[in-house]
C-alpha positions in Angstrom: 83.1 133.1 -35.2 83.9 135.0 -32.0 87.5 134.5 -30.8 89.1 133.8 -34.2 91.1 137.0 -34.1 92.0 136.2 -30.5 93.2 132.7 -31.5 95.3 134.2 -34.3 97.1 136.3 -31.7 97.4 133.5 -29.1 99.2 131.0 -31.4 102.1 133.5 -31.6 105.2 132.5 -29.6 104.8 134.1 -26.2 105.2 133.0 -22.5 102.2 131.1 -21.1 101.6 133.7 -18.4 101.5 136.5 -21.0 99.2 134.4 -23.2 96.8 133.8 -20.4 96.8 137.5 -19.3 96.0 138.4 -22.9 93.1 136.0 -22.8 91.4 137.4 -19.7 91.9 141.0 -20.7 90.5 140.4 -24.2 87.4 138.6 -22.9 86.8 141.2 -20.2 86.8 143.9 -22.9 84.6 141.8 -25.3 82.0 141.0 -22.7 82.2 144.5 -21.0 82.2 143.0 -17.5 83.8 143.7 -14.2 86.2 140.8 -13.9 87.4 137.7 -15.7 89.4 134.8 -14.1 91.1 131.8 -15.7 91.5 129.1 -13.1 93.3 125.8 -13.2 92.1 122.7 -11.5 94.6 121.1 -9.0 93.1 118.3 -7.0 89.9 119.7 -5.4 91.0 123.3 -5.8 90.9 125.9 -8.5 93.9 128.3 -8.6 93.9 131.6 -10.5 96.3 131.4 -13.5 95.3 134.9 -14.8 92.8 137.5 -13.7 91.6 140.9 -14.8 89.4 143.2 -12.7 90.0 141.5 -9.3 92.0 142.9 -6.5 95.7 141.9 -6.4 95.4 139.6 -3.4 92.9 137.4 -5.4 95.9 136.0 -7.3 97.2 134.3 -4.1 93.9 132.5 -3.3 92.9 128.9 -4.1 89.2 128.1 -4.2 88.0 124.8 -2.8 85.2 123.2 -4.9 83.6 121.9 -1.8 83.5 125.5 -0.3 82.3 127.3 -3.5 79.1 125.8 -5.0 79.2 128.1 -8.1 82.6 126.9 -9.1 81.6 123.3 -8.4 78.5 123.7 -10.6 80.6 125.2 -13.4 83.1 122.3 -13.3 80.4 119.7 -13.5 78.8 121.0 -16.7 80.0 120.9 -20.2 78.5 124.2 -21.3 78.5 127.8 -20.2 76.5 128.4 -17.0 74.9 131.7 -15.8 74.0 132.6 -12.2 71.4 135.3 -12.2 71.4 138.2 -9.7 68.9 136.4 -7.4 70.9 133.1 -7.2 71.1 131.8 -3.6 74.6 130.4 -4.2 77.4 132.7 -2.8 79.9 134.1 -5.3 83.6 133.4 -4.6 84.5 136.9 -5.8 82.1 138.8 -3.5 84.0 142.0 -2.4 87.0 141.2 -4.6 86.2 143.2 -7.7 88.4 146.2 -8.1 85.8 148.3 -10.0 85.0 150.3 -6.9 88.1 149.9 -4.6 87.4 150.2 -0.9 83.8 149.0 -1.1 82.7 145.5 -0.2 80.2 144.9 -2.9 78.6 141.5 -3.9 78.7 140.3 -7.4 75.3 140.7 -9.2 75.8 138.8 -12.4 78.0 135.9 -13.1 78.7 133.1 -15.6 81.4 130.6 -16.2 82.4 127.6 -18.2 84.6 124.5 -17.6 87.6 124.0 -19.8 88.9 120.6 -20.9 92.2 119.3 -22.2 92.7 115.8 -23.7 89.3 114.6 -22.4 90.0 115.7 -18.8 88.9 118.8 -16.9 91.6 121.4 -17.0 90.0 124.3 -15.2 87.4 127.1 -15.6 86.8 130.6 -16.9 84.5 132.9 -14.9 83.0 136.3 -15.7 81.5 138.6 -13.1 79.8 141.9 -13.1 78.4 144.3 -10.4 75.6 145.3 -12.8 72.5 143.0 -13.0 71.6 141.9 -16.5 75.1 142.1 -17.9 74.8 138.5 -19.2 71.9 137.1 -21.1 71.4 134.1 -23.3 73.3 135.6 -26.2 76.3 136.1 -24.0 76.0 132.6 -22.7 76.1 131.3 -26.3 79.0 133.6 -27.1 81.0 132.2 -24.1 80.3 128.7 -25.4 81.7 129.7 -28.7 84.9 130.9 -27.0 85.6 127.5 -25.4 87.4 125.9 -28.4 89.6 129.0 -28.7 90.5 128.9 -25.0 91.2 125.2 -25.0 93.4 125.5 -28.0 95.4 128.3 -26.3 95.7 126.1 -23.2 96.9 123.1 -25.3 99.6 125.3 -26.9 100.8 126.4 -23.5 100.8 122.9 -22.1 102.8 121.6 -25.1 105.3 124.3 -24.5 105.4 123.4 -20.8 106.0 119.7 -21.7 108.9 120.7 -23.9 110.5 122.7 -21.1 109.9 119.8 -18.7 111.6 117.3 -21.1 114.7 119.4 -20.7 114.7 118.5 -17.0 114.1 114.7 -17.5 115.1 112.7 -14.5 114.6 109.1 -13.3 112.3 108.1 -10.5 113.1 105.6 -7.8 112.1 102.7 -10.1 114.4 103.9 -12.9 111.5 105.3 -15.0 111.5 108.6 -16.7 109.7 111.2 -14.6 108.9 114.9 -15.2 108.5 117.7 -12.6 104.9 118.2 -11.4 102.7 121.2 -10.7 103.2 120.8 -6.9 105.3 124.0 -6.9 102.2 126.1 -6.3 102.8 126.0 -2.6 105.5 128.6 -3.2 103.4 131.7 -3.4 105.0 134.7 -5.1 105.8 136.1 -8.5 108.7 138.5 -7.6 111.9 138.3 -9.6 113.7 136.9 -6.5 111.3 134.0 -6.1 111.2 133.2 -9.8 115.0 133.0 -9.8 115.1 130.8 -6.7 112.6 128.4 -8.3 114.7 128.2 -11.4 117.8 127.3 -9.4 116.0 124.7 -7.4 114.6 123.1 -10.5 118.1 122.6 -11.7 119.7 121.5 -8.5 116.8 119.2 -7.6 117.9 116.8 -10.4 121.2 116.2 -8.6 121.9 114.7 -5.2 123.9 117.7 -4.1 123.3 119.0 -0.6 121.4 122.3 -0.6 121.7 124.8 2.3 118.7 127.2 2.5 119.6 130.4 4.3 117.2 133.0 5.6 115.5 134.7 8.5 113.0 132.9 10.7 109.6 132.7 9.0 110.6 133.1 5.3 109.3 129.5 4.5 112.6 127.5 4.2 110.7 124.3 4.7 108.4 125.0 1.7 111.4 125.5 -0.5 113.0 122.3 0.8 109.7 120.4 0.0 109.6 121.9 -3.4 113.2 120.7 -4.1 112.3 117.2 -2.9 109.2 117.0 -5.1 111.2 117.8 -8.2 113.9 115.3 -7.4 114.2 111.6 -8.4 113.4 110.7 -4.8 109.9 112.3 -4.9 108.2 108.9 -4.8 109.2 108.6 -1.1 108.2 111.2 1.5 110.7 113.7 2.7 111.8 113.2 6.3 111.9 116.4 8.5 113.7 117.0 11.7 113.9 120.3 13.7 117.5 120.3 15.0 116.7 123.2 17.4 114.1 121.0 19.2 116.4 118.1 19.8 117.7 117.8 23.4 121.4 117.2 23.2 121.3 113.8 24.9 118.7 112.6 22.4 120.0 114.2 19.2 122.3 111.3 18.3 119.5 108.7 18.9 117.0 110.7 16.9 119.3 111.0 13.9 121.1 107.6 13.9 118.8 105.4 16.0 119.8 103.2 19.0 119.8 99.5 20.1 118.1 98.1 23.1 119.9 99.0 26.3 121.9 101.8 24.8 120.7 104.1 27.5 118.1 104.2 30.2 114.7 103.9 28.6 115.9 102.2 25.4 113.7 99.2 25.7 114.0 98.1 22.1 115.9 98.8 18.9 114.9 101.9 17.1 115.8 103.3 13.6 116.8 106.9 13.4 115.8 109.6 10.9 118.6 108.7 8.5 117.4 105.1 8.1 113.8 106.3 7.7 115.0 108.6 4.9 116.9 105.9 3.1 116.4 106.4 -0.7 114.7 109.7 0.1 115.5 113.2 1.4 116.3 114.3 4.9 115.6 117.9 5.7 117.7 119.3 8.7 115.9 122.4 9.8 117.9 124.8 12.0 121.0 122.8 11.4 123.1 125.4 13.1 121.7 124.3 16.5 123.2 120.8 16.3 125.7 120.0 19.2 129.3 119.7 18.1 129.6 115.9 18.9 126.6 115.2 16.7 128.0 117.4 13.9 131.1 115.1 13.8 128.9 112.0 13.2 126.7 113.9 10.7 129.9 114.7 8.7 130.8 111.0 8.6 127.4 110.2 7.0 127.9 112.9 4.4 131.4 111.5 3.6 130.7 107.8 3.3 126.9 107.2 3.7 127.4 105.1 6.9 125.6 105.4 10.2 126.0 103.7 13.5 123.1 103.2 15.9 123.8 104.4 19.4 125.1 101.5 21.5 126.0 99.4 18.4 129.4 98.7 16.7 127.7 97.7 13.5 127.6 100.2 10.6 124.7 100.5 8.1 124.8 102.1 4.7 122.1 104.7 3.8 121.4 106.5 0.6 120.1 109.9 1.8 120.0 113.3 0.1 120.5 116.1 2.6 118.7 119.5 2.5 119.5 121.8 5.4 118.3 125.2 6.6 119.4 127.8 9.1 118.7 131.3 10.2 122.1 131.7 11.7 125.4 132.9 10.1 127.3 129.7 10.1 130.5 131.4 9.1 130.4 133.4 12.3 129.6 130.2 14.3 132.7 128.6 12.8 134.8 131.5 14.0 133.2 131.2 17.4 133.9 127.4 17.5 130.2 126.5 17.5 130.1 124.9 14.1 132.5 122.7 12.2 134.1 124.2 9.1 134.3 120.9 7.4 130.6 120.2 8.0 129.7 123.6 6.7 131.5 123.0 3.4 129.8 119.7 3.0 126.3 121.1 3.6 126.8 124.3 1.6 127.7 122.8 -1.7 124.7 124.8 -3.1 123.7 127.6 -0.7 120.5 129.4 -1.6 119.5 132.6 0.4 115.7 133.1 0.8 114.9 136.8 0.8 112.9 138.3 3.7 109.4 139.4 3.0 110.3 143.1 3.2 112.4 142.5 0.1 109.4 140.8 -1.7 106.8 143.6 -1.7 105.3 142.3 -4.9 104.5 139.0 -3.2 102.8 140.4 -0.1 99.3 140.8 -1.7 99.5 137.2 -3.1 100.4 135.8 0.3 97.8 137.9 2.0 95.1 136.5 -0.4 96.3 133.0 0.3 95.9 133.5 4.1 92.6 135.3 3.7 91.1 132.4 1.8 92.5 129.9 4.3 90.8 131.8 7.2 87.6 132.4 5.2 87.3 128.6 4.9 88.3 127.9 8.5 85.8 130.4 10.0 83.0 129.5 7.5 82.8 133.1 6.1 81.0 134.1 2.9 83.8 136.5 2.0 87.0 137.8 3.6 88.9 140.8 2.1 91.2 143.7 2.9 90.3 147.4 2.8 92.4 149.7 0.7 94.2 151.1 3.8 94.9 147.6 5.1 96.4 146.5 1.9 98.6 149.6 1.8 99.6 149.0 5.5 100.7 145.4 4.7 103.0 146.6 2.0 104.6 149.3 4.2 105.1 147.3 7.3 108.7 145.8 7.6 107.6 142.3 8.6 110.3 141.3 11.1 108.6 137.9 11.4 108.2 137.5 7.7 105.6 135.2 6.1 104.8 133.5 9.5 104.0 136.9 11.0 101.8 137.9 8.0 99.8 134.7 8.5 99.3 135.3 12.2 98.3 139.0 11.6 95.6 138.0 9.1 94.3 135.1 11.3 94.0 137.4 14.4 92.3 140.1 12.4 89.7 137.7 11.0 88.9 136.4 14.5 88.7 139.9 15.9 86.2 140.9 13.2 83.9 138.0 14.2 84.3 138.8 17.9 83.3 142.4 17.2 80.0 141.5 15.6 80.7 140.6 11.9 78.4 137.9 10.7 79.5 134.9 8.7 77.1 135.7 5.9 78.6 139.2 5.5 81.4 140.4 3.2 83.9 140.8 6.0 86.4 143.6 5.4 89.6 143.8 7.5 90.7 147.4 7.9 94.1 148.8 9.0 93.1 149.0 12.6 92.1 145.4 12.8 95.5 144.3 11.6 97.0 146.0 14.7 100.4 146.8 13.0 102.8 149.2 14.6 103.7 151.3 11.6 106.7 153.5 12.3 105.2 156.7 11.1 101.8 156.4 12.7 100.8 159.0 15.3 100.2 156.2 17.9 103.8 155.1 17.5 105.2 158.6 17.8 103.2 159.2 20.9 104.1 155.9 22.5 107.9 156.5 21.9 107.8 160.1 22.8 109.3 161.0 19.4 108.1 163.5 16.9 107.0 161.6 13.7 109.6 163.5 11.7 112.3 162.2 14.0 111.0 158.7 13.7 111.0 159.0 9.9 114.6 160.3 9.9 115.7 157.3 12.0 113.8 154.9 9.7 115.7 156.2 6.6 119.1 156.6 8.2 121.7 154.8 6.2 119.4 154.3 3.1 120.5 155.4 -0.3 118.8 158.6 -1.3 116.5 156.9 -3.9 115.3 154.3 -1.3 114.8 157.0 1.3 112.6 159.1 -1.0 110.6 156.1 -1.9 110.1 155.2 1.8 109.1 158.8 2.6 106.5 158.8 -0.3 105.1 155.4 0.9 104.7 156.5 4.5 103.2 159.9 3.5 100.6 158.3 1.2 99.8 155.6 3.6 99.4 158.0 6.5 97.0 160.2 4.6 95.1 157.2 3.3 94.6 156.1 6.9 93.4 159.6 7.8 90.9 159.5 4.9 89.7 156.0 6.0 90.9 154.3 2.8 89.4 156.7 0.3 91.9 157.3 -2.5 89.9 160.2 -4.0 90.0 162.1 -0.6 93.6 161.2 -0.2 94.4 162.7 -3.6 92.6 166.0 -2.6 94.4 166.1 0.7 97.8 165.7 -1.0 96.9 168.2 -3.7 97.2 165.6 -6.5 95.2 164.5 -9.4 93.5 161.1 -8.5 94.9 159.4 -11.6 98.5 160.6 -10.7 98.1 159.3 -7.2 97.0 155.9 -8.5 100.0 155.8 -10.7 102.3 156.8 -7.9 100.7 154.2 -5.5 101.3 151.5 -8.1 104.9 152.6 -8.6 105.5 152.5 -4.8 104.0 149.1 -4.5 101.0 150.3 -2.5 98.4 149.0 -5.0 
């Protein structure tokens, strides 16, 4: 029976991610096709768990069943389903196969099967090929025979996941046992830094300790706060958010603690503040470093004894609120300058967690790019939206001063530009480096605009770096520059650099450019 040898290997003790990667690679080899993807159902979306043969940014996408009729058809059948080359239904992976990098090619042959666990739909396995006729009836039957093997491997991994979850048992608001959910998928990234942060948050979420999230603007601190809340015993109630930087000083106290009728001009009725709204839940104080000093003193009182006092009232109220806070400021410097209370800082920073900037998470950039590409593909009603090779390389070389938020805006602008310049919604739309409009420090345009020689610009860029990092930066910029000159062709780039193509591909992977 097909897959028996695979099953023997998969029941060995190994991490779920490694097991799933082994599955897709083995099936791709067995079926001799261009790409294989294992996707997990989450609500009305399918998210890639493991892929082989797709471009890196495909890992960061989530596929809406409403937007992708082939995936929807696969999920509604209990047997393997093939879509012939002349199928009118668009393929979700058009332009995303890595078989011929740099070319936006449609998939010509495709099949898939739904996967079930304990009587419920778990996800799907899809196989794609650029060669018509790759799959026939015998291949469909073979894929059907693989299903029990795949579902057994999934069941093993889910049992292991449940065992790990039981180690983090917590109580929900009603006192019942609850286990962390899969909602963490909003944190997109697989770098060692992100994996470590998620582990820490999984542990601290079970407590009521205040958490202080530190990081530059645009790194996604609110997402990490939401992740922490969802894993906590307070997850049954919504997290309450407040942007401290947007609070006018004269209204900050009222917004946080509420007011009574007549407390100030315009207070025509009693009003609860955010702390009361967040009772038995979590309050997220974004940009907490912007709070005025008088409000900081009252916030400290709440953290100390759980009591608030509405503006204009002498009556105290008790609240049970877990505090998460975030800031892009150096609060220790603010303490020195007298702009932030030291005692409040120590109360908020019981468990500080720095969120690294995007430039320190190179491995996560393609995943985040894929996520934003799929979002924009859906918003704009496009058949397919992808990156060219030089665009993907540029994204990984750019320093991202605006972090994830800037990456999102860059891709959104580029997609809109592509449409405004004549791209059709039924096309495979490719965003190239020029459409991203990034000011790369070693580009000729940048050197001309600043009046600097590109070598001077490069020397300034690496000034102060350790030798190892400076060499890596130089190699990245040299390869990227030549790749741009060769319009994204890796083979031409290899010739221009006097390298063997296979060695260039290995170097590009080592440098994080592929």
